[in-house]
C-alpha positions in Angstrom: -26.2 -10.2 -28.8 -28.0 -13.5 -28.1 -26.0 -16.7 -28.9 -27.2 -18.8 -31.8 -29.6 -21.7 -31.0 -28.6 -25.2 -32.3 -31.1 -24.6 -35.1 -29.5 -21.3 -36.0 -26.0 -22.9 -35.9 -27.3 -25.6 -38.3 -28.6 -22.9 -40.6 -25.3 -21.0 -40.9 -22.5 -23.5 -41.1 -21.1 -21.9 -44.2 -20.8 -18.6 -42.4 -18.5 -20.1 -39.7 -16.4 -21.9 -42.4 -16.2 -18.7 -44.4 -15.1 -16.6 -41.5 -12.5 -19.2 -40.6 -11.3 -19.2 -44.2 -11.1 -15.4 -44.3 -9.1 -15.4 -41.1 -6.6 -17.9 -42.4 -6.4 -16.1 -45.7 -5.7 -12.8 -43.9 -3.0 -14.4 -41.8 -1.5 -15.9 -45.0 -1.4 -12.4 -46.7 0.3 -10.9 -43.7 2.9 -13.6 -43.5 3.6 -13.4 -47.2 4.0 -9.6 -47.1 6.5 -9.9 -44.2 8.5 -12.4 -46.2 8.2 -10.7 -49.6 8.7 -7.0 -48.9 12.3 -7.1 -47.6 13.5 -9.0 -50.6 11.4 -6.9 -53.0 12.9 -3.7 -51.5 16.3 -4.8 -52.5 15.4 -5.7 -56.1 12.9 -2.9 -56.8 15.4 -0.5 -58.2 17.3 -3.1 -60.3 17.4 -2.4 -64.0 15.5 -4.8 -66.2 17.3 -6.4 -69.2 16.8 -5.1 -72.7 13.4 -6.3 -73.9 13.5 -8.8 -76.7 10.6 -10.7 -78.2 9.4 -13.2 -77.1 11.5 -13.3 -73.9 9.9 -10.1 -72.7 6.5 -11.8 -72.5 7.9 -14.1 -69.7 9.2 -11.3 -67.5 6.4 -11.6 -64.9 6.8 -10.4 -61.3 5.3 -12.9 -58.8 4.5 -10.5 -56.0 2.8 -12.6 -53.3 0.9 -9.6 -51.9 -0.7 -8.9 -55.3 -1.3 -12.6 -56.1 -3.0 -13.4 -52.8 -5.0 -10.2 -52.7 -6.4 -10.8 -56.2 -7.2 -14.4 -55.6 -8.9 -13.6 -52.3 -11.0 -10.8 -53.9 -12.0 -13.2 -56.7 -12.9 -16.0 -54.4 -14.9 -13.8 -52.0 -16.8 -12.2 -54.9 -17.6 -15.6 -56.4 -18.7 -16.9 -53.0 -21.1 -14.0 -52.7 -22.5 -14.5 -56.2 -23.2 -18.2 -55.4 -25.0 -17.2 -52.1 -27.2 -14.7 -54.0 -28.0 -17.3 -56.7 -29.0 -19.9 -54.0 -31.0 -17.4 -51.9 -32.7 -15.6 -54.8 -32.9 -18.0 -57.8 -35.4 -15.7 -59.5 -33.2 -12.6 -59.0 -29.6 -13.6 -59.4 -26.6 -11.3 -59.6 -26.2 -10.4 -63.3 -23.5 -12.5 -65.0 -22.1 -9.5 -66.9 -21.3 -7.8 -63.7 -19.2 -10.7 -62.6 -17.3 -10.6 -65.8 -16.8 -6.8 -65.4 -15.5 -7.3 -61.8 -13.2 -10.1 -63.1 -11.9 -7.8 -65.8 -11.0 -5.2 -63.1 -9.1 -7.8 -61.2 -7.4 -8.9 -64.4 -6.4 -5.3 -65.2 -4.8 -5.0 -61.7 -3.0 -8.3 -62.3 -1.6 -7.1 -65.6 -0.5 -3.8 -64.0 1.2 -5.4 -61.0 2.4 -8.8 -62.2 3.1 -8.7 -65.9 6.2 -7.4 -67.7 4.7 -3.9 -67.1 5.7 -4.3 -63.4 9.1 -5.8 -64.4 9.9 -2.6 -66.5 8.1 0.2 -64.6 11.2 0.8 -62.5 13.4 1.1 -65.6 11.1 3.1 -68.0 8.9 5.9 -66.9 6.6 5.4 -69.9 5.9 1.8 -68.7 5.3 3.1 -65.2 2.7 5.5 -66.7 0.9 2.6 -68.5 0.8 0.8 -65.1 -0.9 3.8 -63.5 -3.3 4.2 -66.4 -4.4 0.6 -66.0 -5.1 1.0 -62.3 -6.9 4.4 -62.6 -8.7 4.2 -65.9 -9.4 0.5 -66.5 -9.4 -1.4 -63.2 -11.3 1.1 -61.1 -14.3 1.6 -63.3 -14.5 -2.2 -64.1 -14.5 -3.1 -60.4 -17.3 -0.6 -59.7 -19.3 -1.9 -62.7 -19.3 -5.3 -60.9 -21.5 -3.7 -58.2 -19.5 -5.1 -55.2 -21.4 -3.0 -52.7 -24.8 -4.2 -53.9 -23.5 -7.8 -53.8 -22.2 -7.3 -50.3 -25.5 -5.9 -49.1 -27.4 -8.8 -50.7 -25.3 -11.4 -49.0 -25.0 -9.8 -45.5 -27.1 -10.5 -42.5 -29.6 -7.8 -41.4 -27.3 -6.6 -38.7 -24.3 -6.3 -41.1 -26.5 -4.7 -43.7 -27.7 -2.0 -41.3 -24.1 -1.3 -40.3 -23.0 -1.1 -44.0 -25.8 1.3 -44.7 -24.9 3.5 -41.7 -21.4 3.7 -43.2 -22.7 4.6 -46.6 -24.9 7.3 -45.1 -22.3 8.6 -42.7 -21.2 12.2 -42.8 -17.5 11.3 -43.4 -18.3 9.2 -46.5 -20.8 11.7 -47.7 -18.1 14.4 -47.5 -15.4 12.2 -49.1 -17.5 10.9 -51.9 -19.1 14.3 -52.7 -18.4 14.5 -56.5 -16.5 17.8 -56.3 -14.3 16.4 -53.5 -13.7 13.1 -55.3 -12.9 15.0 -58.6 -10.4 17.3 -56.8 -8.9 14.3 -54.8 -8.4 12.4 -58.0 -6.6 15.3 -59.7 -4.6 16.1 -56.6 -3.3 12.5 -56.2 -2.0 12.5 -59.8 -0.4 16.0 -59.6 0.9 15.4 -56.1 2.7 12.2 -56.9 4.1 13.3 -60.2 5.4 16.7 -59.0 6.9 15.8 -55.7 9.9 13.9 -54.4 7.5 11.1 -53.4 7.4 9.7 -56.9 11.1 9.2 -57.1 11.2 7.9 -53.5 8.5 5.3 -54.4 10.8 3.9 -57.1 13.4 3.1 -54.4 11.1 2.1 -51.5 8.8 -0.9 -51.9 6.5 0.1 -49.1 6.0 3.6 -50.5 5.5 2.0 -53.9 2.6 0.0 -52.5 1.2 3.1 -51.0 1.4 4.9 -54.3 -0.6 2.1 -56.1 -3.1 2.1 -53.3 -3.7 5.9 -53.5 -4.0 5.8 -57.3 -6.5 3.0 -57.2 -8.4 4.4 -54.1 -8.7 7.9 -55.6 -9.8 6.4 -58.9 -12.5 4.3 -57.2 -13.9 7.5 -55.5 -13.7 9.4 -58.8 -15.6 6.7 -60.9 -18.1 5.8 -58.2 -20.7 8.4 -59.0 -20.1 7.9 -62.8 -20.7 4.2 -62.9 -23.8 4.3 -60.6 -24.0 0.5 -60.2 -23.9 0.7 -56.4 -25.8 2.7 -53.8 -24.0 6.0 -53.2 -24.5 9.0 -51.0 -24.7 11.1 -54.2 -26.7 10.1 -57.3 -25.6 12.2 -60.3 -28.0 12.7 -63.2 -26.6 11.5 -66.4 -26.0 14.9 -67.9 -24.0 15.9 -64.8 -21.9 12.7 -65.2 -21.0 13.7 -68.7 -19.9 17.1 -67.5 -18.0 15.5 -64.6 -16.0 13.4 -67.0 -15.6 16.2 -69.6 -14.0 18.5 -66.9 -11.5 15.7 -66.0 -10.0 15.8 -69.5 -8.3 19.2 -69.3 -6.5 18.6 -66.0 -5.4 15.2 -67.4 -4.2 16.8 -70.6 -2.3 19.6 -68.8 -0.5 17.1 -66.6 0.5 15.0 -69.6 1.7 18.1 -71.5 3.6 19.2 -68.4 5.4 15.9 -68.2 6.0 15.8 -72.0 7.4 19.3 -72.2 9.6 19.2 -69.2 13.2 20.2 -70.1 14.9 18.1 -67.5 14.3 14.6 -66.1 12.0 15.0 -63.1 12.9 11.7 -61.5 16.6 11.0 -60.8 15.9 7.3 -60.4 15.6 7.0 -64.2 19.0 8.7 -64.6 20.8 6.5 -62.1 19.3 3.0 -62.6 22.0 1.9 -64.9 20.0 1.4 -68.1 22.2 1.3 -71.2 19.5 0.4 -73.8 16.5 2.1 -75.3 15.6 5.8 -75.5 17.1 8.5 -73.4 15.5 9.3 -70.0 14.2 12.6 -71.2 12.6 11.0 -74.3 11.1 8.3 -72.1 9.6 10.9 -69.8 8.1 12.7 -72.8 6.6 9.5 -74.1 5.1 8.9 -70.6 3.5 12.4 -70.8 2.0 11.6 -74.2 0.6 8.3 -72.9 -1.1 10.2 -70.0 -2.4 12.8 -72.3 -3.7 10.6 -75.2 -4.7 7.4 -73.3 -6.2 9.4 -70.5 -8.4 11.5 -72.7 -9.4 8.5 -74.7 -10.4 6.7 -71.5 -12.5 9.7 -70.4 -14.2 9.8 -73.8 -15.0 6.1 -73.6 -16.4 6.7 -70.1 -18.6 9.5 -71.6 -19.8 7.1 -74.3 -20.7 4.6 -71.7 -22.7 7.2 -69.8 -24.6 8.1 -72.9 -25.5 4.4 -73.4 -26.6 4.1 -69.7 -28.6 7.3 -70.1 -30.5 5.9 -73.2 -31.2 2.6 -71.4 -32.5 4.6 -68.3 -34.8 6.6 -70.5 -36.1 3.5 -72.3 -36.9 1.8 -69.0 -38.6 4.9 -67.7 -40.7 5.1 -70.9 -41.8 1.5 -70.5 -42.8 2.1 -66.8 -44.6 5.3 -67.8 -46.5 3.6 -70.6 -47.5 0.7 -68.3 -48.7 3.1 -65.6 -50.8 5.1 -68.2 -52.3 1.9 -69.6 -53.3 0.8 -66.1 -54.9 4.2 -65.4 -56.8 4.2 -68.7 -58.1 0.7 -68.0 -59.2 1.7 -64.5 -61.1 4.8 -65.9 -62.7 2.9 -68.8 -66.4 1.9 -68.7 -67.0 -1.8 -68.5 -68.4 -3.2 -71.8 -71.5 -4.7 -70.1 -73.5 -3.5 -67.1 -75.4 -5.5 -64.6 -79.0 -6.2 -65.8 -78.1 -5.9 -69.4 -77.9 -8.9 -71.6 -79.7 -10.9 -74.1 
């Protein structure tokens, strides 16, 4: 690679500053994780106090990893939006997509920092709400913000070509194949809830982080072909998107019913965490199953409604383009009103 000329260096000072800032931010994240995880591991299994209003509203968990990660994601996204607006003032990044991406980050913040995080180790039902936020709210909102498209628009030609090679690679094509993504999403949910890993994650902070990462990662793969805001190796027609979401409802319902109807407590952590208030562990587990069943199915129905709206808008745009093309063809075939040599 040829070194930048003085003119080239003058054109890209913000790139050097950004790379330096990203490097410093990454170092800060690593340092905070190394400092925070040992202490969090000791406190992760502690029982939360009995929730009373309004005191429960202030039971926030200041996890440095989550805070720095969310702030870094928001700053990088905003920086990219500003670059696009400056480079393409006539074709800016849609404002509503920025709001949607911000909503996804906010959903992650609520799931990992709010009183939900403070009580997820004490109540299984609260833990279920946390996972629903990550999988069914944060993931589709982040994808609706079109982060891949934004990245491609702000990248240099070399980086853009590299990103496109990744998007068209065999590995990503296989992993993002809708059937594979659908199965992976279901397998992650069933695998965590019906294995010893779920209970272990309640006692081990590092495994708990991995659990959240797998839930969010599988959900991003699942929702990617549905949202359709970013380029993807697979472009699903809108009717297929509806079927894709519809078929996700039964497996979600079956998992919720299985948790709701279990005759024993599946996770010993909730029996031994020392909680002396609230519902019994078996009733709490049943409530968690109901939340997965009802809230999950409602989320999929909302997704299907959104697909219908996107389908209608797609058809409206296609009709406008078709009408414009037909009008152009008719105008090209029409006889001119006056011919040469004619006139008064």
